[in-house]
N, C-alpha and C positions, 0 to 999 in steps of 0.2 A: 575356473572362476565360479565360486559358490554364491548363490543369490542371497543377499541380505534380507529381502522381503519376497515372500512367495505370493504370486497373483493367482494361481489356480492351475488347471490343465486344459490343453487344447489338443484334440486328437489323441488324447491319452498321454500326452507330454507334458511334464511339469514346466511351468513357466514362472519366472521371477526376475527381479532386477536387483542390481547392486546399488548401494547408496550414492555412488558417483553419478548415477543417471540424473539425479535430482538437479545437480548443478548444470548439466548439458541441456536439460529440458528448459530450465529457466533462461539459459543463454539463448537457445534456439527462438523461444517465445519472444524474448527482448528483440532480437534480430529482425524477426518477421514483423513485429508490431511497430518497431521504431524506424526500420529502414526499407525493407522489401516492399510491404504494402503501400506505405505512403508514397514511395517512389513510382510505383506502377499503377496504382489506383488512388489518386489524390482526392481530397475534398471531404473525407469522411470523418466522423467523430473519433477522438482518440480511444475512447472506451471501446468502440467497435473494433479498431485495429488491435487493441490489446486482447479482446475475446478471440479474435480470429488468429492472432499470434499463438495463444494458448492451444487453439485448436490445430493449428499448423504443427506445433511441437508434438502434439499427440498423434497426429496423422503420420508424421515422420518416423516416430517409433513404431506405429503400427505397421509401416513399410518394412522396418527393420526386422520386426517380429515375423512378417510374411516371408522375408528372406531366410531367416534361420528355420522357420517351420518347414520351408521346402527342403533345407538340407537334412533336417531330422526325419521327415517323412520318407525321403528316398533313402536315407541311411537305414532305417527300419526294414524297408523293403528289399534292401541288399544284405540283410542278416546282421547289421550292426546295431547293438543295443543303444538306446539314448536315454542318458540319466536326466536330461532337461535342457531348458534353454534359460540363458541369463542375459538380460540387457543391461549394458554398463556404459562406462566412459567412452570407450572406443566403438560403440554400437551394439553388437551382440555376439553371442558365441553359443554354439550347440555343443553340449557336453556329451561326447560319444563314448561308449564304452567298448574298447576294442579297436581293431583296425579293419579296413576293408579287406576282402579276401583276394581282390584282383585289381589290376590297374584300371579296368573298365568300371568297376564299382566305385573306385576312388574318384574318376573323372566324373561320373554321373552325380555323386554326392557334392562334389565341388562345383560343378558347372551349373547346376540347377539354381543356386543362389544369385548370381548375377542375372541369369535368365528371369528369375522372378522379379528382380529389380527392374529390368527393362520392361516387363509386362505391366508392372504398377505405374511405370512412367508413362506408357502408352494410354492406359486408362485414365490417368490423371489429366493427360492432354486433351483427351476426348471430352472429359467433364468440363474442363476450362473453356474448350470451343463452343460447347453447348450452353454454357452460362453466359456467354458474351464477352467480347473483348476487353471491356472497360470496368466490369464489375469486380467487387472485392473477392467473390468466389472464384472468378476467373483468374485473378492474380494469385490467390492462394494456390490453386491446383496447378498453374503454370510453374510456380516455384516448386511444388511438390514433385512435379514431372521432372524438372531440371535437376533436382537433388538426387532423385532415383536413377537418373542417367549417370550422374557423377558417382554415385555409390556403386553401381554396377561396374563402371569403368575402373573405379579405384580398386575394386575387389579383384579385378583381372591382372593387377600389377603381380608379377611372378616373384613374390616374396612371402614367406610364412609369417603369420597364420593366415594371410588372404587366400582367397580361393584360387587366384592365379598361381601361387606358389604350389598349391596342391595339384591343380591341373598340370602344371609343369612336371611335378614330381611323378604324377601318374603316366605322363607321356615318357619320361625317362625310365620309370619302372617298366613300362611295356617294351621299350627298346633293349633294355639291359637284362631284364628278367629278374632283377633284384630290387625290391623295395627299398632296402636300406641304401643301395647305390643311387637309387632314383631321389631319395630324400636328400642324400649328401650333396649331389650335384645341384639340385633345386635350391638348396640352401646357399651354395656358393654363389649361384645367380642372384638370389635375393639379397645376398650380403652387398653386392654391387649397387643394387637399387637403394638399399638402406643408407650406404655411404654417400650416394649420390643426393639423397634427400637432407641429409645431415649437413652436407657442404652447401646445398642450396638454402637451407635455413640460416646458417652462418653468414652467407652473402647477404641475405635478406636483412639481417640485424644491421649489417654494416652499411646498407644503402638506405637505412631509415625505415625500415619496416619491421621493427623488433617483435611486435606481437605475433604476426603471421610467420616470421623467420623462427622464433623460438618454438612455435607450434609445429612447423614443418620438421624442424630438427628433432622435436620430441617424438614425433611420429616415426622418424627414420631410426632413432635410437630404440624405439619399441619394437620395430620389425627386425632389427638387428638382434635383440635379445631373444625375441620369440623364435627366430630362425634357429639360433643356438640351442634353444630349449627343445625345439622339435627334433633337431638332429640328436641331441643326447638322449631324449625319450625314445626315439626309435632304436638307437643303439642298445639301450637297456632292454627294451622289449625283445629285440632279437636274441641278445645274450641270454635272456631268461626263458626263452621258449624251450619247451619240453622239459623244464626244471620244475618238479613237483614242489608244492608247498611244504612236504615232509622234509625236504632238503634243506630248508631254511628256518623252520619254526624252532622256538625254544620250547623244550619239553624235558622233564614234566612241568606242570603248572602248579603253582602254590596258590590256594584259594583261601579266602579269610571270611569269618563271620562278619556280616555287614553292621553288626551292633558294637563292634570294637571302636573305641575312641580313637581319634587321630593321635593323641598323645601316646596312648598304649602302643599304637602301631609303630610310631617312630621310635620309641625307646625300646620296645622289647621284641619287635618282629623284623623291622627293616634291617637292622644290624646283622641278623643272622642269615640274610640272603643277599644274593648279588642281582636280584631282579628289580626292574624299575616299574613294572606293571602288575597289578594283582586283580583278578576277578574276586568279586565278593558275593556272598550268598546269604539267604535268609535262613532261619531255623529248620525249615523242611529240606534244605540243601539245594533249592532252586537258586540259580544265579540271578542277581538283581542288578548288577552293574560291574563297572571296572574303575579302579582308581590307579593314579599314577603318582609315583613318588616325588616327581618334580612339582606337581600341584599341591602336594600335601606340605611340603618343607616351606612354601611360600605363604602358607596361612599364618596369621598372626598368632604368636605363642599364647596369648590369652584366650583364644578360642578353641585351642586343640583339646582341652580337657572336657569340654562340653559338646563338641561336635562329633558325631559318629561316621564311620566310613560310608554308610548309606546316605548320609547327608550331602556328601561331596562326590559320590560316584557318578560317573556317566551312565544314565540308564541303559540297561542291557539291550533294550530295543533299538538304540542308536548306534550300537557297536557293530561293525562289519563282521561278517563270518565267512568262513570257507571250509574246505575239507582238505585232507592231506594229499589228495590225488590231483587237485586242480593245478594248472600250469602257473607259475609266479607271473608271467607275462599276462596271462589272462586276468589274474587277480588285480594286478596294478592297472590294467585297462578298465577293469570294472569299477574299482573304488577310488582311483586317482589319489587325491590328497587324504582320503580316508585312512591310509596307510599310517599316517602320522599319529593317528589316535589309537593304533594297534588293531590287530585283526585276530579274532578268536577262531581256533581250528577244531572243528567237531568231527568225530568219526563214529557213526551209528549212534549218534545222541549223546556221546561222551566228550567232554572237553579234553583234548590231547595236547594242545599247543597254542602259543601265541607267535604271531609275526609282527616284527617292528622294522622301521627302516634300517636300524643297524643290523638286523638279521639279513636283509636283502643286500646291504652293502658288503656283508661278509661274503655271500655267495658270489657276488660280482667280482670281488677281490680274487677269490680262488679261482674262478673261470678265467679270469684276465691272466693270472699267474700260469695256468695250464696253456694258455694260447701263446705264450712267449717262450 
């Protein structure tokens, strides 16, 4: 999950949020202002309810951020790089680069999240008690304590990508000695919980609770999809372990002057090559960016004669890089979805290849054929 808006860095970890967060913040603020606070602390002005409702929504996402920060900090202490944290529709996600090296590490990384939520719940409850039983502040922090308890308990459900699924996976990994087997068996258990949630949602729709029923079924479907994605990702990373980038990269690489027009490229260069990605360089020979054939052919025909490759290239600073000796599994764990935008391979400062999703798929197909 890539953030739409970046907020800054905490403890050296980049924090951002996806646009879907805006909808949920508004929904939480409305729920707290229109239902929770008037029901538990009646008699205050509507404007005050709405102000505290907005504060409650922000406090809730601060709690989620604390939850994800705990994952990220413990992951770094256990040798797993952290790309950042993204808050979004379903709460938050820590974008880890790579995998834990042991079942113990995975258990620590997963378990600290729910523990943090329970600690926040206790602190919120203490504030509520100190504020007095009938005040708005007490009502707000009592609600915050309750939702953090529920957040911690929900995350302990043994289904990916929830922390409970990772805790179960670490336990099964420890017992079997194989992370892949642990993930596989944990996904099977999580699939049962996901189907139960979908069934509960359908029942809810038929008994007259369509909104909550649809929401529960949607969460169940999300867990089902996430579990399948986790298992597929684990299988791919295992298959590509100890496979160097050099085994997948396309080489040699055709580079182009970045002052060439898009029209000249499409008419005179692209037909002579089978490549879909081209690094471009300035007059000195220094690379300035990367262009992709699929992006250029979508450009309106009337603009192609005036626009140059440098005008449409992805800046070189934004293009992920690697070396021929890095493991493909480590590369995928490090850049994630960045592979879709292609990866440049450098050796001793020289561009020697490009890696694309099609290159990785080719390696996977060949390794699969050897295993059968």
